[in-house]
Structures are given as structure tokens and as C-alpha cells.
C-alpha positions in Angstrom: -0.1 0.0 0.0 1.5 3.4 -0.7 1.5 5.6 2.1 3.6 8.5 0.7 2.6 10.4 -2.5 4.7 13.3 -3.5 3.2 16.2 -5.9 5.5 17.3 -8.4 4.2 20.1 -11.1 3.5 18.9 -14.6 5.3 21.8 -16.0 8.5 21.3 -14.6 9.8 18.0 -16.5 13.2 18.2 -15.0 11.8 17.4 -11.6 10.0 14.3 -12.5 13.0 11.9 -12.2 14.1 13.7 -9.2 10.8 13.1 -7.5 10.8 9.5 -8.5 14.1 9.3 -7.1 12.9 10.5 -3.6 11.6 7.5 -1.9 8.2 8.5 -2.3 6.0 5.3 -2.7 4.4 7.2 -5.8 4.8 10.3 -7.7 1.9 12.4 -8.4 2.5 14.7 -11.4 0.0 17.5 -11.0 -1.9 19.1 -13.8 -4.0 21.0 -11.7 -3.3 23.6 -8.8 0.4 23.4 -9.4 0.1 24.7 -12.9 -0.9 28.0 -14.1 -3.7 28.2 -16.9 -1.4 29.2 -19.7 0.9 26.4 -19.0 -1.7 23.5 -18.8 -1.1 22.5 -22.6 2.7 22.4 -22.1 2.4 20.6 -19.0 0.1 18.0 -20.5 2.7 17.3 -23.4 5.5 17.0 -21.0 3.7 14.4 -18.7 2.3 12.2 -21.9 6.2 12.3 -23.2 7.6 11.5 -19.9 5.3 8.5 -19.4 5.8 7.2 -22.9 9.6 7.1 -22.3 9.2 4.9 -19.3 8.3 7.0 -16.6 5.5 5.9 -14.1 3.4 8.1 -12.0 0.1 8.8 -10.8 -1.5 12.0 -12.7 -4.0 14.6 -11.2 -5.6 15.9 -13.8 -8.2 19.0 -13.9 -11.6 18.6 -12.2 -14.6 17.7 -14.4 -16.1 21.2 -14.1 -13.0 22.9 -15.7 -11.9 24.0 -19.0 -9.0 21.7 -19.2 -10.5 18.4 -17.9 -11.6 17.2 -21.4 -8.2 17.7 -22.8 -6.6 15.9 -19.7 -8.3 12.7 -20.7 -6.2 12.2 -23.7 -3.2 11.2 -21.9 -4.9 8.6 -19.4 -4.3 5.8 -22.1 -0.4 6.7 -21.3 1.8 3.8 -20.7 3.4 4.0 -17.3 0.0 5.6 -15.5 -0.3 4.1 -12.3 -3.7 5.9 -11.2 -5.5 8.9 -12.1 -6.1 11.3 -9.1 -9.2 13.5 -9.6 -9.8 16.7 -7.8 -13.1 18.3 -6.5 -15.1 15.0 -6.4 -18.8 16.1 -5.6 -21.4 14.6 -7.7 -22.0 10.8 -8.1 -23.5 10.9 -11.4 -20.4 13.0 -12.8 -18.0 10.6 -11.2 -19.5 7.6 -12.6 -19.6 9.0 -15.9 -16.0 10.0 -15.6 -14.8 6.4 -14.5 -17.0 4.6 -17.2 -15.1 6.4 -19.9 -11.5 5.3 -18.5 -9.3 2.4 -19.4 -10.3 -1.0 -17.8 -8.3 -1.2 -14.4 -7.2 2.2 -14.1 -7.4 3.1 -10.3 -9.2 6.3 -9.5 -8.2 8.3 -6.5 -11.2 10.8 -5.7 -10.4 13.9 -3.6 -12.9 15.3 -1.4 -12.3 19.0 -1.0 -15.7 20.5 -0.7 -18.7 20.7 1.6 -20.7 19.2 -1.0 -18.3 16.1 -1.7 -18.3 15.4 1.9 -22.2 15.4 2.1 -22.3 13.3 -1.1 -19.6 10.9 0.4 -22.1 7.8 0.9 -22.8 7.7 -2.5 -19.4 8.6 -4.3 -17.9 5.8 -2.6 -20.4 3.6 -4.5 -19.0 4.4 -7.9 -17.3 1.8 -9.7 -13.8 2.4 -10.3 -12.9 4.5 -7.1 -10.1 2.9 -5.5 -9.0 5.4 -2.9 -10.2 8.7 -1.3 -7.9 11.5 -0.7 -8.6 14.7 1.6 -7.9 18.1 0.2 -7.8 19.7 3.3 -6.8 23.3 1.9 -9.4 23.4 -0.4 -11.9 22.1 2.0 -11.2 24.7 4.6 -11.3 27.4 1.8 -14.8 26.2 1.0 -16.2 25.8 4.5 -14.4 28.5 6.4 -12.9 26.2 8.9 -9.6 27.8 10.2 -8.8 24.9 12.8 -6.7 22.4 11.1 -7.1 19.9 13.7 -10.5 19.5 15.8 -12.2 21.6 13.0 -11.4 18.9 10.5 -12.1 15.9 12.8 -15.5 15.3 11.5 -14.2 15.5 7.7 -11.5 13.4 8.3 -13.1 10.6 10.2 -16.2 10.6 7.7 -13.7 10.1 4.9 -11.9 7.2 6.9 -15.3 5.7 7.6 -16.8 6.0 4.2 -13.6 4.5 2.7 -13.9 1.6 5.1 -17.6 0.9 4.4 -16.9 0.8 0.8 -13.9 -1.7 1.2 -11.9 1.0 -0.4 -7.9 1.4 0.5 -7.3 3.3 3.6 -7.5 7.0 2.5 -4.8 9.7 2.0 -4.9 12.6 4.3 -4.1 16.1 2.8 -0.6 18.1 2.7 1.4 19.6 5.4 2.2 23.3 4.0 4.9 24.0 6.8 8.2 22.8 5.0 10.6 24.1 7.7 9.2 22.6 10.8 9.5 18.8 11.2 7.6 18.6 14.4 4.4 19.8 12.6 4.8 17.2 9.7 5.5 14.6 12.4 2.0 15.5 14.2 0.1 15.7 11.1 1.2 12.1 10.3 0.9 10.8 13.5 -2.7 12.4 13.7 -3.4 10.9 10.2 -2.6 7.6 11.2 -4.4 7.8 14.6 -7.4 8.4 12.7 -7.3 5.5 10.2 -5.9 7.2 7.0 -3.4 4.8 5.2 -1.1 7.7 3.7 -0.5 11.3 3.2 -0.1 13.5 0.3 3.4 15.4 0.2 4.3 18.8 -1.4 8.2 18.5 -0.9 10.8 15.9 -1.1 12.0 16.6 2.2 8.7 15.6 3.8 8.9 11.8 2.3 11.1 10.2 4.9 9.0 12.1 7.8 5.7 10.5 6.0 6.9 7.0 5.5 8.5 6.6 9.1 5.5 8.1 10.4 3.1 5.4 9.2 5.3 2.6 10.1 4.6 0.8 13.4 7.0 1.7 16.4 9.1 -1.2 17.6 6.9 -1.5 20.7 3.7 -1.7 18.4 5.5 -4.6 16.7 6.6 -6.3 19.7 3.1 -6.1 21.3 1.5 -7.7 18.1 4.1 -10.5 18.0 3.2 -11.2 21.6 -0.5 -11.1 21.1 0.0 -13.2 18.3 1.7 -15.7 20.2 -0.5 -16.0 23.1 -3.5 -16.2 20.5 -1.8 -19.1 18.7 -1.1 -20.9 22.4 -4.7 -20.5 23.5 -6.1 -21.9 20.0 -10.0 -21.6 20.0 -10.5 -21.1 23.8 -11.9 -17.4 23.1 -10.7 -14.2 25.0 -7.5 -14.3 26.8 -5.6 -12.2 29.0 -2.5 -10.5 28.4 -0.9 -8.1 30.7 -4.3 -7.5 32.5 -6.0 -7.0 29.2 -8.7 -8.8 27.4 -7.4 -10.1 24.1 -10.3 -11.2 22.0 -10.8 -11.8 18.4 -10.7 -8.1 16.9 -7.4 -7.2 18.9 -5.8 -10.6 17.6 -6.8 -9.5 14.0 -5.6 -6.2 14.5 -2.0 -7.3 15.5 -2.0 -10.1 12.8 -2.9 -7.2 10.2 -0.1 -5.0 11.4 2.3 -8.0 11.1 1.0 -8.7 7.9 1.7 -5.1 6.6 5.7 -5.7 7.5 6.0 -8.7 5.1 
């Protein structure tokens, strides 16, 4: 599972290979926010050329409602395209029409960035072709007027996580951290995302990659505890709930421990 995705502007082809070498689990070449309107066409050409030459990346196209969306669709048959990221996912019908026209098997990461998108989330996750959700927290704050990045966005983040689980999607991606100079802010944001059930986080600078990847890795203590839970569960066999360090260890606790260990393989 990809837990660290790094954005790179689509009109900066000299950065594509460098981003790929950053250690991120996947690179997202951006045709949307990072590219000015007069550079959209050139950026599209750069992305198509790079993918045709053997590059591999996710591409964030422009939203369905924009003037650039239709032209972006032409590159979605490119070799090396790992997934398409769609911003401003809001309307289930529009989203369904979009996914139905894609190449078979192309994963779609839908970004929830508005109040309407969050409101319609239960229907959006039912659309065939959606593989994962992402939280566009910056745009969501702009749309809703929520200033608090923590408690103020708790409902939105939790709803995205719960909707993903309900639909059987891959755990979602949390939004970017705009503070590039304070590593403690990135560490705090990453820890919060993991606690809330996100499976990864979007990055806007190569310097954030290591912090995000390490933040989503279980600690030594968590691994050791999971190994102990697995051992006592195997020893108990089918006897039902057991005790470990004064705590009840029942089937869901064992399942979580096994899932953590499986993620390390």
C-alpha cells in the first residue's frame, strides 16, 4: 500500500525523475493547482512524453467542471500511468460518467475537497472504479471557512475514513502539510492521520517523504506487542478471549495484531 505520495508540478519535467528518486511510494504529477492556466497545455505534453519514455506516476488531472478536463483525458491511456487522481469529487453521477470512460483497471483516487463532496460521500464511494479517497484539506477549509486544522477538520477526516472502510476501499490519504520548515509539524500531522485511520499522506516537498513514511511505520513497541498477542493467541487456540498484561485479548484485537504484522511482510 502506498502511504507517501509526492506531488510534482506537471510543467517542471526536469523534476519528474528527481521526484521518483525521492523515496516516495508514488509520484503524483500535477496538472491542476501547481500549473498556471497558460502552462496547462505544455504540462500535459510533458507528462505524456515522460510516461511514453518509461516513466511511472499517478497524474492529477483538472476537475470535471473545468475547461481543461476534457483535454487531460487524452493522456489517460499513457503507458506507465499508475492511477488518475481526480480533484473536487462532488457529484456521484458526474463521477460515474468519468470512471466509466476510463481504461479498464485504471485506479481512481477521488479527492474530497468541498462541503458538497463530503455531504455526498456515501454515494461517491459506491461509484465503480474508485479505489481510494484523498482529503484536500486546504481547499476544504477554503470552501467551508473552517480555520482550525485539527479539531475543526476532525469530522471531515473521520467521515472519509469511515466511508472508505464501508465501501472496502484502500485506507484514504490525508492532505498536505504546508509547513516545510518545522519537522515537528509534519510529524504531528502524520501521527494524527495514522491515529484517525488514514493509510497515507500527500506530500508537496521531497523533504517530507522520509518523515511521512516513517510516521506510518509501526514502532518497535507496537511490533513487539503484536508479536506477543499473536503468540498467546496461537497458544490459546480456540479457547476464546484471553488475558495479556491485564488486558482482554479477543478476536478483533488479535486480528489487528495480525494485520499489523502482515503489513511488514
